[in-house]
BAFI-3210 file (N, C-alpha, C; in Angstrom, 3 decimals, decimal comma, padded with zeros to 6 digits):
// residues 281
n [1|2|3|4|5|6|7|8|9|10|11|12|13|14|15|16|17|18|19|20|21|22|23|24|25|26|27|28|29|30|31|32|33|34|35|36|37|38|39|40|41|42|43|44|45|46|47|48|49|50|51|52|53|54|55|56|57|58|59|60|61|62|63|64|65|66|67|68|69|70|71|72|73|74|75|76|77|78|79|80|81|82|83|84|85|86|87|88|89|90|91|92|93|94|95|96|97|98|99|100|101|102|103|104|105|106|107|108|109|110|111|112|113|114|115|116|117|118|119|120|121|122|123|124|125|126|127|128|129|130|131|132|133|134|135|136|137|138|139|140|141|142|143|144|145|146|147|148|149|150|151|152|153|154|155|156|157|158|159|160|161|162|163|164|165|166|167|168|169|170|171|172|173|174|175|176|177|178|179|180|181|182|183|184|185|186|187|188|189|190|191|192|193|194|195|196|197|198|199|200|201|202|203|204|205|206|207|208|209|210|211|212|213|214|215|216|217|218|219|220|221|222|223|224|225|226|227|228|229|230|231|232|233|234|235|236|237|238|239|240|241|242|243|244|245|246|247|248|249|250|251|252|253|254|255|256|257|258|259|260|261|262|263|264|265|266|267|268|269|270|271|272|273|274|275|276|277|278|279|280|281]
n.u [065,647|066,550|068,416|068,583|069,660|072,111|074,543|074,200|074,461|076,755|078,295|077,948|079,383|081,660|082,145|082,145|084,585|085,949|085,592|086,576|087,947|085,720|082,864|079,812|077,129|073,882|070,685|068,146|065,164|062,748|065,058|066,861|065,257|061,328|059,224|057,149|053,925|054,270|056,955|058,711|058,939|060,177|061,941|065,603|065,565|065,112|066,743|069,024|071,186|073,061|073,426|074,988|077,264|078,287|078,947|080,987|083,165|084,539|084,797|085,236|083,979|081,263|078,250|075,462|073,279|070,953|068,015|067,004|067,607|071,041|071,481|068,849|068,474|071,079|069,684|067,307|068,298|070,422|072,939|075,299|076,055|076,322|078,512|080,679|081,074|081,127|083,726|085,334|085,458|087,096|086,376|084,670|081,965|079,916|077,702|075,701|073,572|070,807|070,856|073,422|074,181|074,970|077,331|078,308|080,731|082,510|085,474|085,270|083,072|081,293|078,488|078,523|077,263|076,012|074,762|071,043|069,306|068,975|065,870|064,182|062,875|061,186|059,430|058,437|056,418|054,932|053,821|051,773|049,242|049,458|049,028|046,302|044,952|045,583|043,784|044,966|044,841|045,893|047,838|051,573|053,740|056,983|059,673|063,146|065,633|067,623|065,869|062,347|059,658|056,824|054,451|051,866|051,089|049,482|046,759|043,514|043,128|046,259|048,001|046,133|046,267|048,965|049,735|048,093|049,367|052,164|052,697|052,318|053,619|055,824|056,338|056,316|058,740|060,386|059,981|061,756|064,233|064,685|065,302|063,596|062,345|060,910|059,093|058,273|054,945|055,672|057,167|060,103|061,495|064,705|067,725|069,748|071,274|073,179|073,521|072,837|074,040|076,487|077,696|078,313|080,688|081,876|082,366|083,931|086,168|087,364|087,673|089,254|087,855|087,685|085,585|082,058|078,686|075,471|072,571|069,239|065,854|063,760|062,875|064,725|067,114|067,992|069,912|072,263|072,179|072,744|075,323|076,793|076,516|078,320|080,754|081,052|081,341|083,938|085,294|085,067|084,477|080,667|077,418|074,041|071,493|068,010|065,546|062,463|058,825|055,529|054,505|056,811|058,578|060,680|063,235|063,844|064,195|067,013|068,160|070,969|070,325|067,135|065,063|062,969|061,984|063,264|063,775|064,528|066,894|068,767|068,982|070,451|072,353|073,474|073,847|075,966|077,793|078,602|079,758|081,735|083,649|084,001|085,654|087,994|088,845]
n.v [-051,384|-053,322|-054,501|-058,088|-058,831|-057,527|-058,923|-059,221|-056,716|-055,834|-057,965|-056,841|-054,315|-055,483|-056,865|-054,310|-053,132|-054,758|-054,425|-054,179|-056,369|-058,150|-060,120|-059,391|-060,726|-061,606|-062,349|-062,274|-062,007|-060,541|-059,485|-057,821|-057,257|-056,004|-058,456|-060,241|-060,717|-061,911|-063,548|-063,215|-060,202|-059,632|-056,992|-055,597|-053,624|-049,862|-048,187|-050,162|-050,750|-048,530|-048,689|-050,612|-050,359|-047,956|-049,220|-051,246|-049,948|-050,334|-053,064|-056,442|-057,933|-058,583|-060,472|-061,974|-064,428|-066,625|-068,614|-068,314|-068,549|-067,822|-066,356|-064,904|-063,495|-061,662|-060,136|-059,088|-057,698|-056,010|-056,517|-057,026|-054,734|-053,693|-054,856|-054,167|-051,451|-051,814|-053,418|-051,444|-050,030|-051,246|-053,852|-056,936|-058,747|-061,404|-064,003|-066,122|-068,413|-070,591|-071,571|-072,003|-073,763|-072,626|-069,934|-066,571|-064,398|-061,135|-061,367|-063,753|-063,090|-065,019|-066,954|-070,326|-073,528|-076,507|-079,474|-080,016|-082,290|-085,400|-087,064|-084,609|-084,329|-086,335|-085,779|-083,279|-084,374|-086,035|-083,756|-082,259|-084,034|-084,130|-081,464|-081,260|-082,908|-081,586|-079,515|-077,515|-076,350|-074,085|-073,057|-071,070|-072,583|-072,696|-072,824|-073,715|-074,619|-075,847|-076,633|-076,690|-074,707|-074,277|-071,814|-070,395|-068,281|-066,446|-067,857|-067,807|-068,555|-068,448|-069,965|-071,856|-073,548|-074,083|-075,423|-077,975|-078,958|-078,880|-081,491|-083,586|-082,700|-083,155|-085,916|-086,799|-085,777|-087,266|-089,535|-089,448|-088,716|-086,171|-083,259|-080,812|-077,732|-075,841|-072,509|-068,910|-069,043|-070,521|-074,034|-075,374|-077,464|-079,560|-080,859|-082,399|-081,519|-079,539|-076,408|-072,975|-072,730|-073,987|-072,409|-070,032|-071,038|-071,666|-068,671|-067,792|-069,064|-068,579|-066,143|-065,585|-064,777|-062,042|-061,642|-061,764|-061,209|-062,455|-061,664|-062,607|-063,858|-066,146|-069,516|-071,178|-069,639|-070,569|-072,497|-071,160|-069,441|-070,978|-072,008|-069,471|-069,232|-071,674|-070,927|-068,347|-069,592|-070,461|-068,257|-066,094|-063,164|-062,126|-061,361|-061,863|-061,050|-060,809|-059,984|-059,110|-060,274|-060,472|-062,601|-064,624|-065,734|-067,077|-066,804|-064,800|-065,694|-066,654|-064,782|-061,831|-058,916|-057,446|-056,536|-054,372|-055,543|-055,362|-052,269|-051,951|-053,636|-052,303|-049,481|-051,037|-051,451|-048,774|-047,806|-049,584|-048,916|-046,106|-046,384|-048,141|-046,569|-044,569|-045,974|-046,502|-043,872]
n.w [064,780|067,029|069,799|070,509|073,019|075,919|075,316|072,504|071,873|072,514|070,588|068,268|068,242|068,734|065,963|064,283|064,891|063,567|061,354|058,795|058,107|057,627|056,309|054,868|054,515|053,004|052,548|049,874|049,035|051,102|052,355|051,331|049,447|048,845|050,033|047,525|045,774|043,145|042,234|040,129|039,796|042,234|042,570|044,118|046,798|046,096|047,307|048,096|046,618|046,538|049,299|049,833|048,130|049,555|052,002|051,265|051,096|053,501|054,298|053,998|052,046|050,457|050,287|048,927|049,473|048,400|047,668|045,135|041,915|040,478|038,383|038,262|040,052|039,930|038,219|038,860|041,286|039,966|040,067|038,956|037,694|040,650|041,448|040,432|040,971|043,622|043,601|042,563|044,661|046,510|047,615|047,320|045,625|046,399|044,688|045,821|044,426|044,537|047,180|047,555|045,531|043,148|041,681|041,263|040,823|041,467|040,768|039,037|037,396|036,198|035,910|037,779|037,853|038,620|037,374|037,230|039,671|039,766|039,433|039,747|037,567|037,058|039,417|038,973|037,037|038,535|040,321|039,222|040,197|043,033|043,744|042,832|044,501|046,751|046,518|045,453|042,634|041,574|042,655|042,003|040,066|040,106|038,049|038,519|037,652|039,227|041,035|042,169|042,838|044,738|045,120|047,087|047,765|046,142|046,511|047,758|050,494|051,623|053,393|054,390|052,217|051,511|054,171|053,547|051,413|051,885|053,395|051,276|049,136|050,162|050,522|047,907|047,222|048,350|047,647|045,465|046,203|046,890|048,582|050,638|051,300|053,549|053,241|053,228|052,703|050,529|049,198|048,420|046,419|045,963|045,468|048,323|050,608|050,006|051,374|052,876|055,088|054,326|052,505|053,651|054,956|053,169|052,053|054,107|054,511|051,935|051,597|054,056|056,563|058,915|060,464|060,680|059,183|059,395|057,187|057,338|056,361|056,627|056,897|055,176|056,018|058,040|058,524|057,821|059,888|061,757|061,205|061,072|064,344|064,917|064,112|065,347|068,375|067,789|067,921|066,363|065,550|065,410|063,841|064,088|062,081|061,978|059,347|060,261|059,873|059,840|058,904|059,457|061,798|062,815|062,969|064,671|067,162|066,974|066,707|066,960|066,338|065,882|062,916|061,022|058,441|055,102|054,989|057,292|057,247|055,664|057,153|059,452|057,941|056,905|059,596|060,462|058,242|059,112|061,473|061,171|059,363|061,425|063,238|061,788|061,219]
ca.u [066,297|066,420|068,961|067,955|070,305|073,227|075,671|074,027|074,672|078,456|078,701|077,739|080,767|083,083|082,035|082,217|086,155|086,973|084,971|087,609|088,408|084,812|082,114|078,449|076,150|072,443|069,569|067,468|064,064|062,562|066,073|067,025|063,886|060,328|058,118|055,730|052,864|054,978|058,205|059,609|058,801|060,704|063,458|065,827|064,844|065,696|068,037|070,036|072,637|073,926|073,972|076,005|078,601|079,273|079,031|082,037|084,541|084,616|084,474|086,233|083,476|079,862|077,788|074,115|073,451|069,641|067,505|067,045|068,960|071,970|071,061|067,728|068,679|071,641|069,197|066,506|069,286|071,065|073,941|076,254|076,580|076,680|079,515|081,704|081,276|081,835|085,325|086,084|085,565|088,094|086,055|084,227|080,746|079,609|076,198|075,320|072,276|070,035|071,225|075,040|074,606|075,465|077,681|078,865|081,672|083,295|086,616|085,284|081,902|080,301|077,752|079,190|076,136|075,648|073,446|069,705|069,442|068,024|064,255|063,336|062,018|059,836|058,644|057,632|055,238|053,853|053,408|049,894|048,384|049,381|048,088|044,749|044,554|045,389|042,877|045,494|045,616|046,237|049,316|052,138|055,004|058,324|060,952|064,213|066,671|067,874|065,211|060,844|059,065|055,558|054,122|050,623|050,873|048,272|045,764|042,816|043,814|047,929|048,460|045,722|046,947|050,202|049,389|047,706|050,496|053,413|052,915|052,023|054,954|057,189|056,075|056,469|059,955|061,255|060,161|062,724|065,393|065,109|065,013|062,287|062,657|059,669|059,570|057,027|053,993|056,596|057,818|060,831|062,131|065,840|068,826|069,582|073,079|073,909|072,389|072,960|074,885|077,533|077,907|078,440|081,422|082,771|082,832|084,446|087,292|087,902|087,866|089,570|087,072|088,008|084,210|081,287|077,247|074,685|070,680|068,077|064,189|062,776|063,223|066,057|068,272|068,252|071,356|073,182|072,497|073,444|076,875|077,348|077,041|079,522|081,998|081,304|082,235|085,294|086,013|084,783|083,295|079,409|076,579|073,130|070,436|066,456|064,639|061,249|057,824|054,007|054,381|057,751|059,219|061,157|064,743|064,075|064,770|068,341|069,033|071,339|069,451|065,768|065,119|061,641|061,826|064,267|064,171|065,426|068,289|069,357|069,320|071,407|073,606|074,093|074,809|077,397|079,052|079,043|080,503|083,309|084,347|084,357|086,880|088,989|089,453]
ca.v [-051,812|-053,976|-055,780|-059,107|-058,797|-056,732|-059,457|-058,831|-055,228|-056,058|-058,662|-055,523|-053,524|-056,481|-056,397|-052,511|-053,261|-055,747|-054,435|-054,014|-058,086|-058,777|-060,578|-059,281|-061,736|-061,351|-063,424|-061,571|-061,764|-060,232|-059,054|-057,071|-057,177|-056,490|-059,829|-059,389|-061,956|-062,024|-063,593|-062,368|-058,938|-058,910|-056,181|-055,152|-052,213|-048,882|-047,656|-051,207|-050,771|-047,722|-048,281|-051,666|-049,783|-047,156|-050,381|-051,931|-049,306|-050,571|-054,166|-057,097|-058,653|-058,585|-061,428|-062,445|-066,092|-066,707|-069,774|-068,201|-069,023|-066,616|-065,224|-064,352|-062,541|-060,871|-059,443|-058,687|-056,640|-055,495|-056,866|-057,011|-053,450|-053,380|-055,680|-053,192|-050,581|-052,878|-053,691|-050,290|-049,625|-052,337|-055,426|-058,172|-059,192|-062,769|-064,376|-067,564|-068,905|-071,934|-072,094|-072,214|-074,713|-072,009|-068,871|-065,650|-062,959|-059,957|-061,983|-064,392|-062,650|-065,834|-068,260|-071,732|-074,230|-077,938|-080,136|-080,290|-083,507|-086,568|-087,126|-083,710|-084,192|-087,043|-084,582|-082,481|-084,962|-086,066|-082,574|-081,943|-084,658|-083,307|-080,016|-081,362|-083,659|-080,541|-078,490|-076,057|-076,285|-072,692|-072,349|-071,025|-073,541|-071,731|-074,105|-072,599|-075,097|-076,599|-076,359|-076,531|-073,914|-074,339|-070,672|-070,671|-066,854|-066,120|-068,252|-067,483|-068,596|-069,254|-070,495|-073,229|-074,181|-074,333|-076,711|-079,099|-078,981|-079,683|-082,976|-084,154|-082,267|-083,564|-087,586|-087,005|-085,167|-088,366|-090,641|-089,375|-088,727|-084,868|-082,516|-079,955|-076,229|-074,714|-070,797|-068,122|-069,728|-071,403|-074,977|-075,535|-078,921|-079,287|-082,109|-082,584|-081,647|-078,018|-075,279|-071,706|-072,864|-074,509|-071,347|-069,551|-071,984|-071,464|-067,643|-067,635|-069,768|-068,206|-064,661|-065,775|-063,548|-062,075|-061,173|-062,026|-060,968|-062,608|-061,349|-063,298|-063,561|-067,399|-070,880|-071,273|-069,083|-071,280|-072,983|-070,109|-069,084|-072,326|-071,761|-068,778|-069,666|-072,311|-069,651|-067,331|-070,413|-070,938|-067,158|-065,248|-062,025|-062,229|-060,399|-062,432|-060,244|-061,158|-058,998|-059,824|-060,003|-061,257|-064,307|-065,567|-065,053|-068,184|-066,362|-063,686|-066,270|-066,965|-063,201|-060,630|-057,917|-058,000|-055,324|-054,474|-055,787|-054,701|-051,032|-052,010|-054,102|-051,100|-049,030|-051,293|-051,426|-047,444|-047,525|-050,040|-048,150|-044,756|-046,665|-049,034|-045,590|-043,901|-046,722|-046,202|-042,854]
ca.w [065,098|068,446|069,888|071,937|074,598|075,911|075,008|071,243|071,481|072,646|069,736|067,103|068,800|068,273|064,541|063,972|065,068|062,762|059,791|057,727|057,553|058,092|055,022|055,174|053,741|052,854|051,950|048,919|049,579|052,442|053,076|050,428|048,470|049,526|049,612|046,718|045,243|041,866|042,667|038,928|040,257|043,220|042,450|045,192|047,281|045,540|048,216|048,420|045,763|047,047|050,740|049,553|047,421|050,799|053,013|050,739|051,391|054,685|054,700|053,097|050,605|050,791|049,551|048,413|049,563|047,934|047,187|043,713|040,782|040,555|037,415|038,420|041,239|039,537|037,271|039,972|041,631|039,466|040,870|038,184|037,882|041,751|041,810|039,437|042,164|044,773|043,271|042,507|046,323|046,913|047,952|046,172|045,933|045,699|044,560|046,199|044,510|044,879|048,427|047,334|044,567|042,238|042,263|040,743|041,967|040,586|040,013|037,898|036,295|035,300|037,066|037,659|038,026|038,494|036,571|037,893|040,563|039,475|040,101|039,653|036,470|037,567|040,437|038,284|036,301|039,297|041,058|039,422|041,050|044,527|043,656|042,603|046,000|048,277|046,002|045,271|041,258|041,180|043,038|041,054|040,172|039,471|037,778|038,959|037,221|040,375|042,404|041,906|044,209|044,745|045,789|047,694|048,076|045,231|046,462|048,499|051,546|051,540|054,330|054,462|050,966|052,132|055,125|052,863|050,655|052,726|053,565|050,194|048,364|051,011|050,256|046,703|046,890|048,960|046,760|044,096|047,036|046,805|049,768|051,090|052,241|053,415|053,757|053,633|051,646|049,622|049,416|047,459|046,524|045,415|046,107|049,534|051,156|049,721|052,225|052,920|056,010|053,446|051,706|054,628|055,557|051,649|052,192|055,479|053,959|050,813|051,817|055,378|057,315|060,622|061,142|059,688|059,594|058,025|057,623|056,521|056,936|056,557|057,244|054,223|056,084|059,608|058,445|057,769|061,099|062,549|060,544|061,917|065,313|064,904|063,726|067,078|069,001|067,522|068,546|065,325|065,907|064,535|064,348|063,145|061,701|061,421|058,565|060,852|059,301|060,517|058,631|059,886|063,119|063,303|062,967|066,135|068,070|066,692|066,176|067,729|066,121|065,073|062,188|060,521|057,063|054,186|055,362|058,709|057,086|055,364|058,241|060,170|057,179|057,270|060,774|059,933|057,447|059,410|062,929|060,666|059,254|062,598|064,087|060,763|061,516]
c.u [066,404|067,277|068,787|068,526|071,623|074,042|075,227|074,632|076,613|078,814|078,902|079,060|081,932|083,377|082,638|084,000|086,984|086,456|085,458|087,887|086,981|083,915|080,856|077,630|074,838|071,630|068,978|066,261|063,780|063,551|066,359|065,938|062,754|059,770|057,013|054,861|053,581|056,389|059,271|059,630|059,544|061,922|063,962|065,250|065,810|067,102|069,415|071,090|073,690|074,308|075,134|077,272|079,252|079,504|080,538|083,502|085,203|085,039|085,466|085,647|082,098|079,464|076,115|074,003|071,677|069,509|067,134|068,078|069,776|071,861|070,006|068,127|069,714|070,913|068,191|067,175|069,961|072,772|075,108|076,849|077,145|077,805|080,429|081,919|081,607|083,521|085,755|086,203|086,478|087,631|085,335|083,175|080,389|077,981|076,270|074,220|072,181|070,903|072,704|075,284|075,266|076,249|078,377|079,724|082,184|084,480|086,501|084,024|081,102|079,445|078,557|078,053|076,313|074,636|072,566|069,861|068,646|066,993|063,883|062,475|060,509|058,855|057,810|056,039|054,578|053,128|052,308|048,934|048,234|048,914|046,841|044,107|044,645|044,596|043,727|045,968|046,319|047,437|050,374|053,427|056,017|059,324|062,022|065,491|067,129|066,962|063,498|060,382|057,768|054,877|052,424|050,398|049,827|047,011|044,693|043,144|045,225|048,002|047,811|045,926|048,161|050,526|049,085|048,937|051,824|053,582|052,849|053,158|056,011|057,663|056,773|058,222|060,963|061,043|061,122|063,874|065,901|064,634|063,620|062,563|061,549|060,076|057,837|056,110|054,586|057,006|058,555|061,191|062,988|066,801|069,237|071,336|073,213|072,998|073,291|074,487|076,658|078,449|078,314|080,327|082,666|083,261|083,876|086,000|088,086|088,215|088,931|089,169|087,525|086,620|082,950|079,481|076,579|073,107|070,176|066,574|063,311|063,838|064,597|067,167|068,616|069,742|072,405|073,507|073,068|074,946|077,214|077,813|077,856|080,682|082,116|081,692|083,294|085,884|085,890|084,248|082,412|078,319|075,435|071,886|068,978|065,648|063,266|059,997|056,506|053,956|055,395|058,630|060,235|062,746|065,054|064,586|066,450|068,820|069,878|070,483|067,969|065,629|063,425|061,970|063,281|064,603|064,726|066,502|069,239|069,727|070,014|072,776|074,862|074,500|076,212|078,773|079,594|079,880|081,752|083,762|084,767|085,786|087,838|089,710|089,879]
c.v [-052,487|-055,062|-056,935|-059,443|-057,685|-057,492|-059,463|-057,546|-055,257|-056,706|-057,499|-054,763|-054,274|-056,572|-055,262|-052,535|-054,055|-055,951|-054,705|-055,558|-058,776|-059,179|-060,203|-059,624|-061,609|-061,897|-062,105|-061,087|-061,757|-059,363|-057,777|-056,428|-057,623|-057,734|-058,935|-060,821|-062,512|-062,345|-062,761|-061,033|-058,475|-058,530|-055,793|-053,596|-051,126|-048,170|-048,647|-050,937|-049,550|-047,889|-049,825|-051,247|-048,803|-048,338|-051,089|-051,175|-049,800|-051,939|-055,170|-057,445|-058,354|-059,955|-061,395|-063,984|-066,129|-068,110|-069,626|-068,319|-067,511|-065,907|-064,634|-063,218|-061,456|-059,770|-058,503|-057,551|-056,128|-055,565|-056,949|-055,422|-052,928|-053,751|-054,809|-051,975|-050,832|-052,719|-052,430|-049,756|-050,486|-053,276|-055,921|-058,596|-060,458|-063,118|-065,829|-068,104|-070,448|-072,685|-072,454|-073,110|-073,866|-070,625|-067,985|-064,778|-062,119|-060,521|-062,883|-063,719|-063,482|-066,940|-069,552|-072,413|-075,640|-078,452|-080,627|-081,879|-084,458|-086,608|-085,937|-083,397|-085,011|-086,709|-083,966|-082,684|-085,286|-085,049|-082,287|-082,601|-084,334|-082,229|-079,974|-082,160|-082,496|-079,620|-076,918|-076,043|-075,065|-072,056|-072,258|-072,051|-072,668|-072,965|-073,440|-073,412|-076,472|-077,403|-076,721|-075,822|-073,934|-072,910|-071,089|-069,307|-066,366|-066,699|-067,810|-067,623|-069,657|-069,868|-072,143|-074,158|-074,666|-075,743|-077,989|-079,516|-079,748|-081,223|-083,825|-083,984|-083,220|-084,900|-087,726|-086,628|-086,553|-089,347|-090,688|-088,744|-087,015|-084,037|-081,435|-078,917|-075,572|-073,155|-070,211|-068,296|-069,924|-072,919|-075,006|-076,967|-078,902|-080,877|-081,403|-082,082|-080,072|-076,955|-074,108|-072,038|-073,365|-073,289|-070,365|-070,068|-071,497|-070,010|-067,421|-067,948|-069,238|-066,901|-064,749|-064,262|-063,316|-061,627|-061,455|-061,987|-061,518|-062,471|-062,208|-062,999|-065,129|-068,378|-071,415|-070,816|-069,586|-071,680|-072,191|-069,519|-069,664|-072,110|-070,641|-068,541|-070,452|-071,265|-068,891|-068,618|-071,143|-069,353|-066,245|-064,356|-062,132|-061,609|-061,320|-061,550|-060,932|-060,024|-060,097|-059,750|-060,867|-062,336|-064,908|-064,440|-065,791|-067,848|-065,252|-064,276|-066,276|-065,676|-062,410|-059,280|-058,570|-056,629|-055,207|-054,435|-055,225|-053,348|-050,985|-052,581|-052,803|-049,833|-049,437|-051,229|-049,749|-047,189|-048,030|-049,312|-046,744|-045,169|-047,155|-047,841|-044,635|-044,303|-046,421|-045,070|-042,043]
c.w [066,852|068,643|070,770|073,034|074,947|075,512|073,497|071,345|071,344|071,164|068,455|067,115|068,110|066,787|063,661|064,156|063,915|061,477|058,726|057,158|057,681|056,410|055,456|054,230|054,186|052,284|050,838|049,282|050,928|053,289|052,331|049,363|049,329|048,960|048,867|046,045|043,905|042,311|041,436|039,214|041,299|043,230|043,574|045,311|046,511|046,033|048,706|047,560|046,207|048,330|050,296|049,026|048,785|051,617|052,612|050,833|052,870|055,211|053,595|051,778|051,454|049,790|049,720|048,372|049,506|047,430|045,349|043,156|040,675|039,125|037,411|039,177|040,911|038,651|037,813|040,810|041,354|039,908|040,235|038,310|039,213|042,057|041,123|040,339|043,289|044,736|043,193|043,767|046,858|047,470|046,944|046,822|045,357|045,978|044,837|045,664|044,269|046,173|048,322|046,148|043,322|042,725|041,458|041,772|040,835|040,299|039,037|036,784|035,565|036,341|036,613|038,385|037,945|037,734|037,338|038,725|039,563|040,065|039,885|038,338|036,396|038,643|040,103|037,667|037,092|040,456|040,637|039,820|042,571|044,292|043,540|044,023|047,152|047,530|045,951|043,564|041,007|041,540|041,842|041,302|039,432|039,280|037,646|038,367|038,137|040,991|041,620|043,129|043,753|045,813|046,010|048,006|047,220|045,482|047,604|049,774|051,556|052,242|054,508|053,526|051,751|053,188|054,396|052,047|050,740|052,930|052,141|048,796|048,978|050,777|048,646|046,363|047,545|048,203|045,500|044,934|046,414|048,307|049,856|051,706|052,230|053,687|053,230|052,378|050,251|049,862|048,173|047,618|045,565|045,865|047,314|049,629|051,003|050,439|052,556|054,126|055,461|052,901|052,633|055,426|054,403|052,045|053,024|055,130|053,214|051,266|053,505|056,295|058,605|061,311|060,101|060,136|058,468|058,517|056,482|057,359|057,049|056,912|056,376|055,017|057,714|059,318|058,536|059,154|062,082|062,736|061,093|063,240|066,031|065,185|065,088|067,854|069,053|068,029|067,691|065,524|064,661|064,829|063,091|062,976|061,158|060,603|059,327|060,013|060,192|060,153|058,879|060,796|063,391|063,762|064,587|066,909|068,609|066,837|067,406|067,701|065,091|064,173|061,566|058,823|056,300|054,729|056,696|058,261|056,773|056,355|059,242|059,665|057,301|058,737|061,207|059,689|058,293|060,969|062,293|060,201|060,469|063,451|062,948|061,297|063,013]
res [m|q|f|t|s|a|e|a|s|r|r|y|d|e|l|v|h|v|a|a|r|s|v|i|a|l|d|f|d|g|t|l|s|p|i|v|d|d|p|s|a|a|h|i|h|d|e|a|p|g|v|l|v|d|l|a|v|h|v|r|a|l|a|v|v|t|g|r|p|a|r|q|v|l|a|l|g|g|l|d|e|v|g|e|l|v|h|d|a|g|s|d|l|y|v|f|g|q|y|g|n|e|r|w|d|t|q|d|r|r|v|r|s|p|r|p|p|q|g|l|a|s|f|l|l|g|l|p|k|v|l|r|t|a|k|a|e|d|a|y|v|e|e|k|g|l|a|i|a|v|h|t|r|r|l|e|d|p|q|a|a|y|d|r|l|l|p|l|v|t|e|l|a|a|a|h|d|l|g|v|e|p|g|r|n|v|i|e|v|r|s|p|g|m|h|k|g|e|a|v|k|i|l|v|r|e|t|r|a|g|g|f|l|f|g|g|d|d|l|g|d|v|e|a|f|h|a|v|a|e|l|r|s|q|g|l|p|t|l|l|v|a|s|a|s|e|e|q|s|a|l|a|e|l|a|d|v|v|v|d|g|p|d|g|v|l|d|l|l|r|r|l|t|a|d|a|a|s|v|r|t]
***
């Protein structure tokens, strides 16, 4: 765990003192779950459920904000069961899926989701030609209901395939009025407008948060980081946490704390739990 500045260390201390009124929001892949070649096998870190439940005693709410479908991340994280324990601890757990287009929480316990965006089906029909043009026919195409993700991680040269695909996928998406979200060896296509920054604003408004921590690892988390920075400028105690990796370092420049992957995220949450407990006593 590394603070990026003396000011960042002070921000951590401020958040500790308002922990009881704070929301802790985290990405899933690369933050609570290790990155793996098969997205369907990206289960939550073995120690994460216990760490989250321990932290729940000391904060207002926990949230998972992810690009994955809400039902999928509930299953991969066992978050329905975790939510029961979090609720018993006197807190709430929120899951925002598909960048905030879907949501689930411990008060409602059902996934609320809009209709798929117009143009997505037509985009999917045109995608095979794009894959052939980019010589990436074996890229894994993940249909996510409200989005389509093209993964290059399994290919022989993932980065080269990604670089060939990105401009072609972007052009096809624009033709169907869809947005593109680049990531770590993945290109996601979805309806424009909703992003993790909007999910952050919803959480703050609904929980009346007195502090906010967001942790993420990839480009899809940038909007959330910007939203938290805006809240900070308005006087809210905040902390930005980058789960760093060799594949992606963009968030490190925006973060207050840089940690080493999901293991580092959990170590930070354990420290926050201990420090918040000390303040309460």
